[in-house]
N, C-alpha and C positions, 0 to 999 in steps of 0.2 A: 333704862338706867334700875330701873328697877332690877330686870334681868342681873346689871353685875353686882348691884347688894346680895342676892339671891347666890348668886356664885361665889361672890368673896365669904357668905356665911358660913357656903358647904366646905369653903378650903382651911375653914377658921377652926372647921370642926361646931359654930353655934348652931344647934336644930332647934333650941325654939324659936331664935330669931329664920334659922332657915322655912321652920316653918308655918312664922306668923308670911312672909313674906314667901312661899308661895297661892298661899290660903293668896292675899292680897293678887299677889299674879295669876291666880286662875278666878278669884273674886272678881273681881274688875276689869280686869285690862281681858282678855277669853273670853266676857260675855258681852262686850264692846263688839267684839265680830261674831259672834250668836246674836248679837239685835241688828246689824247688817246685812250679812251674806243672805236669811233668809227673803229678804225683797230684792236687793242688789241683785243678784247674779242671774239668778229669770231669767231677767227683761234683756238680758243682755243676749240672748238668742232669744230667736225664734218661735212660734206654741208649737211644731213641730216635729225642734232635733232640740227641747229644751231637757226633755231629762235626756237626752244621752250628753248633749254638753256639761249638763251641769255634771254629769258621773263620770265624763274625760276626766275633765279639769279638774272636779274635784280629787281625784284616786290617782291625778297625772302628780295635786299638789301633795294629796298626804306620800305616795315615795319621793318625792323630792326632799320633805323637810323628815322621813323618815331617816334620811343621806347623810343628811346633819351634821349629831354628833358624831358622825367615819371624819365628817368635814372637821369639825369643831378638836378630835382625839388629835388627825393629821395637821394641822397650825399648829397645835399645842402639847405636844405630847405628857405626858405627867411628867413632873418634877423642871416642869422647865417655864421658864416666867411670866408674868402679866399673863395667867390664860384666861383668870376675867372679864378684862381686860377687850382681849381678844374674842373670848365669845362674844361678849361683848357689840362688840366693833363690828362682826359679823352681821350677824341681830338686827344691827343697825341699819345695815348697809340695804337688808332685806327687807326691812318695811319702812325704809326712803321708798325703791322699788315701786312697792305695791299699792304705798299709799300715792306715789309719781301714774301707778295701773290704776287706781281707780279715781285718782284727781278727769284720768282724761277719759274714765271711760262714762261715755254720751247718756245726759237723760232723757230717763222719758218719760218726761209727765208730761201729761196731753196727748198719748201716743193712741193709736188702736193694737189692740191687741195683737191680733195677721200683722201691723208693719211691728212690732219686736223684732229686734233685729234685722231689719231693714236702716240701712246709711243714707238714704236718700229717703226717709220715709220722713210725712210735714205736722206733726203737733194740727189738733184739732185746734180751732178759735176759742180759748176758753171759753165765747157763751155758749157755743155748740157742747163744748166737753163738760160744762154747768148744767147746761137741761139732760144729756143722756144719764151723768152719774144722777142726776136727782131722776128720772125714772129708772135704772135700774135700781134704786132703792126702794119706789115707789114697788112694785111691780116685785121684787123682793118683803116687803109690808103685808 
């Protein structure tokens, strides 16, 4: 919804409102992404291919995202009706797809590092996990 208001503020030429809404989008919404991806994405790949998997997936995502302005211009060319709604609807659809993808991602809590990316890996029992965690913390100190 924030994106629709931002695009509306641009379309009516309200620069102060567009500025405030862009700060809200970048300062709040984007930071939610920055808070999650450093821990979520690496755990989707086994250690041996983690860097390559992150690089390929990240760059492919940036490539697709860079094509969005062309898609927006094609779907709603200048001076067409309901431009903010059309663009916001596409963004909502993409966000929904991403949310479903993230929701369906495997939980990696209590998995060994070498088991990350293995769909058949079994989490450690809680007691074993807590013992190994306490040992690694004690060894670090």
